[in-house]
Legacy VTK file of the C-alpha trace (Angstrom):
# vtk DataFile Version 3.0
C-alpha trace
ASCII
DATASET POLYDATA
POINTS 479 float
61.431 80.413 172.043
62.735 78.975 175.349
65.546 77.028 173.666
66.345 80.009 171.431
66.548 82.332 174.446
68.906 79.896 176.154
71.201 79.758 173.116
71.195 83.546 172.745
71.998 84.024 176.423
75.271 82.061 176.140
76.519 83.948 173.064
79.511 86.181 173.875
78.767 89.892 173.817
80.894 93.029 173.709
79.868 95.107 176.721
79.356 98.831 176.308
82.074 100.984 177.939
81.409 101.892 181.575
82.708 105.426 180.909
81.801 107.317 177.693
84.693 107.309 175.250
86.291 110.558 174.104
86.775 111.303 170.403
90.478 110.399 170.658
89.696 107.047 172.302
87.061 106.238 169.672
89.521 106.991 166.887
92.116 104.720 168.518
89.630 101.836 168.824
88.511 102.341 165.211
92.133 102.371 164.034
92.987 99.189 165.954
90.011 97.335 164.444
91.023 98.550 160.979
94.577 97.212 161.434
93.230 93.817 162.592
90.968 93.707 159.521
93.874 94.366 157.138
96.092 91.800 158.907
93.383 89.105 158.699
93.136 89.789 154.970
96.773 88.725 154.538
96.538 85.411 156.427
95.785 82.210 154.491
93.948 79.493 156.434
95.956 76.339 157.127
95.149 73.751 154.459
94.476 76.186 151.591
96.438 75.952 148.350
97.388 79.637 147.748
98.228 78.945 144.098
94.649 77.892 143.273
92.649 80.760 144.807
90.123 82.410 142.470
89.646 86.122 143.052
86.230 87.799 142.854
87.055 91.507 142.770
83.479 92.806 142.843
82.398 90.374 145.547
85.428 91.277 147.660
84.663 94.998 147.352
80.961 94.578 148.094
81.509 92.355 151.146
84.736 93.857 152.509
86.371 90.468 151.991
89.514 88.962 150.491
88.964 85.582 148.867
91.338 82.905 150.156
92.157 84.666 153.433
90.576 84.408 156.888
88.059 87.071 155.794
86.966 85.190 152.663
83.255 85.676 153.421
83.823 89.167 154.856
80.701 90.858 156.178
78.482 88.692 153.956
77.003 86.651 156.839
76.399 89.795 158.936
74.678 91.674 156.112
72.606 88.681 154.992
71.490 87.980 158.565
70.411 91.601 158.954
68.554 91.643 155.622
66.813 88.299 156.217
65.675 89.298 159.704
64.505 92.777 158.714
62.544 91.374 155.796
61.021 88.727 158.080
59.993 91.407 160.591
58.709 93.750 157.859
56.594 90.992 156.296
55.281 89.963 159.757
56.769 86.456 159.553
58.341 87.019 162.966
57.554 89.590 165.616
59.836 91.508 167.979
58.868 94.343 170.294
61.563 96.751 169.139
60.190 99.494 171.410
61.352 97.604 174.512
64.916 96.948 175.663
64.205 93.217 176.004
62.748 93.051 172.495
65.739 94.850 170.962
68.120 92.560 172.831
66.320 89.471 171.550
66.336 90.842 167.978
70.094 91.479 168.149
70.673 88.027 169.653
68.736 86.256 166.877
70.580 88.320 164.275
73.943 87.377 165.793
72.994 83.687 165.935
71.853 83.765 162.300
75.097 85.512 161.249
77.171 82.808 162.963
75.174 80.058 161.222
75.604 81.813 157.857
79.371 82.115 158.507
79.673 78.325 158.491
77.246 77.948 155.573
79.066 80.441 153.310
82.483 79.088 154.274
81.264 75.621 153.287
80.080 76.880 149.881
83.459 78.478 149.113
85.392 75.344 150.088
83.100 72.610 148.771
82.663 74.328 145.393
86.465 74.711 145.052
86.410 78.506 144.827
89.046 77.988 147.523
91.036 74.847 146.796
92.102 72.808 149.850
95.337 70.858 149.692
94.729 67.214 148.834
92.018 67.984 146.260
92.542 66.794 142.635
93.384 70.353 141.524
96.091 70.788 144.188
99.675 69.514 144.069
100.018 69.365 147.851
99.020 66.461 150.161
95.949 66.694 152.377
96.208 67.500 156.070
96.214 64.375 158.246
95.911 62.353 155.014
92.215 63.145 154.602
90.612 65.553 152.112
87.396 65.705 154.167
89.276 66.673 157.346
91.217 69.290 155.370
87.995 70.787 154.034
86.500 70.788 157.522
89.558 72.531 159.004
89.503 75.206 156.283
85.753 75.781 156.732
86.192 76.200 160.485
88.986 78.768 160.011
87.074 80.855 157.457
83.912 80.746 159.585
85.958 81.797 162.630
87.310 84.747 160.615
83.747 85.900 159.859
82.753 85.514 163.515
85.758 87.639 164.546
84.559 90.337 162.115
81.105 90.072 163.702
82.538 90.935 167.123
84.878 93.571 165.702
81.733 95.214 164.327
80.343 95.300 167.880
83.604 96.799 169.164
83.398 99.636 166.622
79.726 100.300 167.396
80.317 100.530 171.154
83.880 101.858 171.399
84.588 103.410 167.998
82.878 105.584 165.400
80.141 104.350 163.070
79.885 100.620 162.472
82.362 97.898 161.650
80.398 96.862 158.556
80.737 100.334 157.040
84.376 100.515 158.106
85.269 97.201 156.428
83.515 98.116 153.158
85.203 101.526 153.026
88.562 99.937 153.880
88.261 97.374 151.071
87.240 99.961 148.474
89.912 102.424 149.621
92.550 99.705 149.327
91.374 98.849 145.793
91.431 102.527 144.774
94.851 103.130 146.357
96.475 100.069 144.760
94.840 100.796 141.416
96.207 104.345 141.491
99.624 103.945 143.154
100.805 100.364 142.569
104.474 100.688 141.510
104.929 96.961 140.764
105.881 96.609 137.086
104.888 93.827 134.712
107.189 91.914 132.358
107.318 94.881 129.958
108.344 97.292 132.715
105.014 99.172 132.845
103.853 99.899 136.443
100.538 98.459 137.585
99.199 101.672 139.158
97.599 104.305 136.942
99.535 107.292 138.284
102.956 105.548 137.944
101.810 104.487 134.465
101.006 108.091 133.543
104.433 109.229 134.789
106.118 106.356 132.930
104.460 107.315 129.627
105.114 111.009 130.226
108.848 110.424 130.603
108.773 108.416 127.351
107.131 111.376 125.607
103.825 109.551 125.082
101.521 112.319 126.336
98.322 110.773 124.928
99.051 107.417 126.606
99.696 109.277 129.869
96.287 110.966 129.568
94.490 107.661 128.859
96.137 106.079 131.899
94.533 108.733 134.124
90.983 108.308 132.727
89.757 105.795 135.383
91.030 108.126 138.115
89.218 111.082 136.519
85.957 109.115 136.379
86.454 107.955 139.981
86.822 111.576 141.123
83.782 112.603 139.051
81.544 109.943 140.605
82.863 110.859 144.060
81.967 114.551 143.591
78.508 113.768 142.186
77.623 111.475 145.110
78.839 114.023 147.696
76.685 116.693 146.044
73.591 114.481 145.841
73.985 113.390 149.494
73.006 116.943 150.491
69.878 117.109 148.287
66.667 116.786 150.293
63.133 118.028 150.789
62.369 119.260 154.310
58.734 118.773 155.300
57.713 121.313 158.000
56.241 119.818 161.181
54.689 121.224 164.338
54.000 119.822 167.792
50.252 119.558 168.225
50.348 120.142 171.999
53.018 122.831 172.048
52.355 125.837 169.868
55.372 127.647 168.563
57.602 124.571 168.548
58.418 123.111 165.169
60.623 120.601 163.438
61.422 119.359 159.949
61.247 115.890 158.457
64.026 115.562 155.842
63.284 113.382 152.817
66.664 112.972 151.123
66.942 112.429 147.397
68.815 109.226 148.242
65.987 108.239 150.596
66.879 104.547 150.538
70.604 105.347 150.485
72.713 102.739 148.662
70.555 99.762 149.696
69.061 99.195 146.179
72.441 98.995 144.448
73.826 96.708 147.193
70.952 94.247 146.811
70.920 94.498 143.000
74.676 93.865 142.796
74.351 90.947 145.219
71.614 89.358 143.063
73.660 89.727 139.866
76.740 88.286 141.574
74.706 85.361 142.885
73.596 84.532 139.326
77.276 84.289 138.436
78.130 82.105 141.448
75.111 79.805 141.047
75.716 79.542 137.296
79.361 78.553 137.821
78.385 76.090 140.563
75.693 74.340 138.459
77.606 74.313 135.152
79.139 71.049 133.934
82.384 70.582 131.933
82.190 70.545 128.131
83.619 67.324 126.662
85.732 68.893 123.909
86.942 71.807 126.072
87.805 70.691 129.606
88.540 74.278 130.734
84.980 75.355 129.802
81.738 74.611 131.640
78.162 75.177 130.455
74.862 75.437 132.288
71.452 77.102 132.206
73.007 80.522 132.946
75.684 80.351 130.240
79.242 79.267 129.562
81.999 79.648 132.177
85.784 79.569 132.063
87.612 79.408 135.414
84.237 80.099 137.042
83.936 83.414 135.141
81.059 83.835 132.635
82.168 84.162 129.018
78.784 83.807 127.282
75.084 83.477 127.988
72.699 85.132 130.446
75.210 85.348 133.310
77.760 87.055 131.043
75.407 89.776 129.831
74.245 90.737 133.352
77.793 90.743 134.744
79.761 93.971 135.059
82.481 94.623 132.526
86.122 93.804 133.346
88.341 96.553 134.713
90.487 98.525 132.234
93.457 97.577 134.436
93.118 94.017 133.109
93.716 95.068 129.504
97.367 94.899 128.318
96.849 97.885 126.016
95.393 100.064 128.771
92.390 102.357 128.374
92.555 102.684 124.541
92.375 98.870 124.253
89.483 98.913 126.729
87.578 101.442 124.583
88.176 99.304 121.480
86.839 96.327 123.419
83.669 98.272 124.319
83.147 99.310 120.689
82.472 95.702 119.658
78.755 95.068 118.934
78.677 92.170 121.404
80.084 94.313 124.193
77.739 97.204 123.420
74.875 94.752 123.888
76.593 93.600 127.081
76.736 97.196 128.386
73.055 97.784 127.597
71.849 94.484 129.101
73.897 94.963 132.264
72.667 98.563 132.661
68.998 97.623 132.220
69.272 94.701 134.665
71.085 96.796 137.298
68.762 99.829 137.082
65.525 97.788 137.061
66.657 95.742 140.061
67.602 98.947 141.897
64.082 100.346 141.423
62.444 97.071 142.491
64.606 96.714 145.603
64.257 100.409 146.483
60.480 100.108 146.499
60.566 96.756 148.288
62.939 98.118 150.929
60.752 101.061 152.011
57.691 98.825 152.188
59.387 96.123 154.267
61.412 98.276 156.661
58.885 100.853 157.834
60.000 103.702 155.551
56.787 103.938 153.509
54.275 106.819 153.811
51.892 104.942 156.125
54.662 103.872 158.509
56.257 107.329 158.619
52.836 108.928 159.204
52.228 106.568 162.138
55.659 107.392 163.603
54.979 111.138 163.381
51.578 110.606 165.008
53.161 108.758 167.947
55.685 111.580 168.333
52.865 114.135 168.505
53.897 115.833 165.257
51.652 117.142 162.521
51.969 119.127 159.290
51.078 122.803 159.894
47.691 123.749 158.420
46.328 120.188 158.558
44.537 118.162 161.232
46.587 115.777 163.358
45.330 112.753 161.478
47.767 110.047 160.230
45.627 109.525 157.119
46.096 113.149 156.078
49.822 113.003 156.851
50.096 109.790 154.837
48.435 111.398 151.776
50.901 114.305 151.911
53.872 111.962 152.299
52.620 109.947 149.313
53.326 113.004 147.158
57.033 112.771 147.961
58.265 109.398 149.261
57.241 107.075 146.372
58.559 109.326 143.586
61.773 110.138 145.483
62.286 106.421 146.134
62.011 105.641 142.415
64.150 108.608 141.330
66.805 107.909 143.980
66.937 104.225 143.051
67.220 105.122 139.357
70.016 107.554 140.157
72.168 105.127 142.168
71.632 102.409 139.555
72.600 104.644 136.626
75.573 106.129 138.496
76.874 102.679 139.487
76.443 101.540 135.867
78.263 104.638 134.556
81.148 104.126 136.997
81.410 100.457 136.024
81.521 100.991 132.255
83.999 103.881 132.515
86.348 101.736 134.611
86.255 103.884 137.763
88.515 102.419 140.458
86.788 100.468 143.213
83.746 99.744 140.955
80.615 101.897 140.820
78.913 100.128 143.721
82.053 100.390 145.835
82.407 104.135 145.246
78.734 104.764 146.041
79.035 102.826 149.278
82.316 104.425 150.320
81.222 108.005 149.676
78.061 107.487 151.716
80.043 105.839 154.505
82.668 108.594 154.595
79.943 111.253 154.571
78.254 109.683 157.615
81.662 109.180 159.243
82.304 112.920 158.866
78.899 113.701 160.419
79.635 111.352 163.349
83.032 112.981 163.870
81.495 116.471 163.884
78.796 115.365 166.348
81.313 113.668 168.667
83.585 116.717 168.581
80.615 118.905 169.526
79.771 116.572 172.436
83.383 116.734 173.657
83.292 120.528 173.622
79.826 120.769 175.205
79.142 117.630 177.325
75.755 119.008 178.407
74.433 118.413 174.871
74.526 114.638 175.467
71.886 115.027 178.179
69.695 117.134 175.884
69.963 114.593 173.041
69.043 111.705 175.367
65.951 113.659 176.472
LINES 1 480
479 0 1 2 3 4 5 6 7 8 9 10 11 12 13 14 15 16 17 18 19 20 21 22 23 24 25 26 27 28 29 30 31 32 33 34 35 36 37 38 39 40 41 42 43 44 45 46 47 48 49 50 51 52 53 54 55 56 57 58 59 60 61 62 63 64 65 66 67 68 69 70 71 72 73 74 75 76 77 78 79 80 81 82 83 84 85 86 87 88 89 90 91 92 93 94 95 96 97 98 99 100 101 102 103 104 105 106 107 108 109 110 111 112 113 114 115 116 117 118 119 120 121 122 123 124 125 126 127 128 129 130 131 132 133 134 135 136 137 138 139 140 141 142 143 144 145 146 147 148 149 150 151 152 153 154 155 156 157 158 159 160 161 162 163 164 165 166 167 168 169 170 171 172 173 174 175 176 177 178 179 180 181 182 183 184 185 186 187 188 189 190 191 192 193 194 195 196 197 198 199 200 201 202 203 204 205 206 207 208 209 210 211 212 213 214 215 216 217 218 219 220 221 222 223 224 225 226 227 228 229 230 231 232 233 234 235 236 237 238 239 240 241 242 243 244 245 246 247 248 249 250 251 252 253 254 255 256 257 258 259 260 261 262 263 264 265 266 267 268 269 270 271 272 273 274 275 276 277 278 279 280 281 282 283 284 285 286 287 288 289 290 291 292 293 294 295 296 297 298 299 300 301 302 303 304 305 306 307 308 309 310 311 312 313 314 315 316 317 318 319 320 321 322 323 324 325 326 327 328 329 330 331 332 333 334 335 336 337 338 339 340 341 342 343 344 345 346 347 348 349 350 351 352 353 354 355 356 357 358 359 360 361 362 363 364 365 366 367 368 369 370 371 372 373 374 375 376 377 378 379 380 381 382 383 384 385 386 387 388 389 390 391 392 393 394 395 396 397 398 399 400 401 402 403 404 405 406 407 408 409 410 411 412 413 414 415 416 417 418 419 420 421 422 423 424 425 426 427 428 429 430 431 432 433 434 435 436 437 438 439 440 441 442 443 444 445 446 447 448 449 450 451 452 453 454 455 456 457 458 459 460 461 462 463 464 465 466 467 468 469 470 471 472 473 474 475 476 477 478
């Protein structure tokens, strides 16, 4: 660990502010980081052929990224580093004393170092597998930088990795100077952009029909096609419906009464929310399904008679998108915005027997993975009944009417936590599946993530506003 400590000690770090930031200052810092994020998403790395970039809409939404730009990998390295390290700690592969300041600092340092390493690794995968085509490659019409394809690839990898590292430190800036976290901010920003463009894009195609759903509805309305105008608004209606349902469910919880064993009369409540594991199951499930697509496209080989098609163990691919096989049936359906005939053509597409099987297979895979990852997450991150019982014991809390024994507390928690974990995981999986098949803007996973993020953002704003009005509360909270 001596070498590791030395490496961690030289990593740059964003220092916490010497003076606590006011709500206005935090909003300014958050806004500045958001502007930088959007600007980075419009910059192509030097050496990239912009005409050969393949877009991955779902991956971009999930990772707060924009394929082909400086933020191609987005928050992927940060999230993966966090997941890998938490799973390693939960499974006792590595040990950190997270109750001490030194232990927390070492944990954060290792996580940052792992995220930086993954930034280079993921950037290399995108470039070497030609998801991002460098100039000088056989598929590009432009000459290589410095006359060398290898040097061009290296330069592009370095730029994309640097973009991810910048996002890593912007995340620290938001955590220490802004509101919430940069990871949540970038995800919400990417989904919000997708929803806004999908709803309000005024750019028309060759036939003169606007790309955004609301301009489309107005366009059809002026032409007297009321039914077409209604169909154009369907994805927006489903987006709003999913948004309302998630906001409502966020407030559903069971409050377990608690009492302080050494102080009679003082009580507390332990809230067990219906979405106990939040959106973690659907994030991990979506990531696994997307990885099947990426690995399948990477391992597939060209078909002799059809050079634009590739086949492998996970199915058949065209332009790195699955068109048949296992990877196709566990991949989310295309957006209705991609269909020339709009939502009616999309519904006709879904009515095909093959696509109905596709819907069913995708739904089963997504929901089952959500349940598996929900259960795995609580067991590996200290959210299970035994871990929660031990935490309450250390805090001197007990359930009224029962002895202060962690075994008794654990048995009571086992009545709630496991079943709520399964039900909550089922709910987020089914809701994400419903949003995906109805064509809700921003994808089902994206909406689930964004609603949860905005809900917590609102809570943080309310708390910060309360602290600004009553500064003495900060002292009480610290105590």
